[in-house]
C-alpha positions as CSV (number, residue, x, y, z in Angstrom):
1,M,-108.4,-236.5,-31.9
2,I,-112.0,-234.8,-32.9
3,R,-113.0,-232.5,-35.5
4,A,-115.4,-229.8,-34.0
5,I,-118.4,-229.6,-37.0
6,H,-119.9,-226.3,-36.7
7,F,-123.4,-226.1,-37.1
8,T,-125.3,-222.6,-37.7
9,D,-129.0,-224.0,-37.1
10,L,-128.7,-225.7,-33.2
11,A,-132.5,-228.0,-33.7
12,E,-130.0,-229.7,-36.7
13,M,-127.2,-230.3,-34.4
14,R,-129.4,-231.5,-31.7
15,E,-131.1,-234.1,-34.8
16,K,-127.1,-235.4,-35.7
17,R,-125.7,-235.3,-32.5
18,L,-122.5,-235.8,-34.3
19,A,-119.6,-236.1,-31.5
20,G,-117.5,-232.8,-31.2
21,S,-120.1,-231.0,-33.1
22,I,-120.4,-227.6,-31.9
23,Y,-123.2,-224.8,-31.6
24,A,-122.3,-220.8,-31.2
25,G,-125.6,-218.2,-30.3
26,K,-125.6,-215.0,-31.2
27,P,-124.3,-212.7,-28.6
28,D,-125.8,-211.3,-25.4
29,D,-125.4,-206.9,-24.6
30,D,-122.3,-208.0,-22.5
31,G,-120.7,-210.7,-25.7
32,E,-121.7,-213.8,-24.0
33,I,-123.0,-216.6,-25.5
34,A,-124.2,-219.6,-25.3
35,F,-121.8,-222.3,-26.6
36,W,-123.5,-225.7,-27.7
37,Y,-121.5,-228.6,-27.7
38,C,-121.7,-232.4,-28.5
39,C,-119.5,-235.2,-26.2
40,P,-116.9,-235.6,-27.9
41,C,-117.1,-239.1,-26.5
42,G,-119.7,-240.0,-29.2
43,C,-122.2,-240.8,-25.7
44,G,-124.5,-238.1,-27.7
45,L,-125.3,-235.9,-24.7
46,I,-125.1,-231.9,-26.0
47,A,-124.3,-229.4,-23.6
48,P,-124.1,-225.3,-23.2
49,L,-120.8,-223.4,-22.0
50,N,-121.1,-220.4,-21.1
51,A,-118.4,-218.3,-23.1
52,G,-117.2,-214.7,-24.7
53,R,-116.1,-214.5,-27.9
54,N,-112.1,-213.3,-27.4
55,F,-112.8,-212.7,-23.1
56,K,-113.9,-215.0,-20.8
57,P,-117.0,-214.2,-18.8
58,S,-117.0,-213.3,-14.8
59,G,-119.7,-213.7,-12.7
60,A,-120.8,-216.7,-11.1
61,G,-120.2,-220.3,-12.5
62,A,-117.7,-221.5,-15.0
63,S,-117.0,-219.8,-18.3
64,W,-114.9,-220.0,-21.3
65,N,-113.1,-217.9,-23.6
66,W,-113.9,-218.8,-27.1
67,N,-111.6,-217.5,-30.0
68,G,-114.4,-216.7,-32.3
69,S,-114.2,-218.9,-34.9
70,Q,-116.3,-221.4,-36.4
71,T,-113.9,-223.3,-38.5
72,E,-111.3,-223.8,-36.1
73,A,-112.7,-222.5,-32.8
74,S,-110.7,-222.7,-29.6
75,L,-111.9,-222.9,-25.8
76,I,-109.9,-221.7,-22.9
77,P,-109.6,-223.5,-20.1
78,S,-110.7,-227.0,-20.6
79,V,-113.9,-228.7,-20.7
80,N,-114.4,-231.4,-18.6
81,H,-117.7,-233.3,-19.4
82,V,-118.0,-235.3,-15.8
83,G,-118.3,-238.8,-16.5
84,H,-117.7,-238.9,-19.9
85,W,-114.8,-236.8,-21.4
86,H,-111.9,-234.4,-20.5
87,G,-110.1,-232.3,-23.4
88,W,-109.3,-229.3,-25.0
89,L,-110.8,-227.5,-28.0
90,T,-108.0,-226.4,-30.0
91,D,-107.5,-225.2,-33.6
92,G,-110.9,-227.0,-34.2
93,Y,-110.3,-230.0,-33.1
94,W,-111.6,-231.8,-29.6
95,K,-108.2,-233.3,-27.8
96,A,-108.4,-235.7,-24.7
97,V,-106.3,-234.9,-22.0
């Protein structure tokens, strides 16, 4: 398991590249956010997820339901960083499948 360290500044997260770190952007008018994470495998890659705070956005592309917590973050469904890592972000921890 890897703790999901929450950053309040995306630039700082990109600079530090801590495995499993997260950043949640401000919601748009529909309540959707860009939820950024640093791959939990430790490779240093950073990627965005289309997420909704307490809902899973509909429409084109993959999306996730984020519970809205920065310290005990959970995402549904699982996150598959293809070729690197696949697992769940639950209660603030990344758990591999």
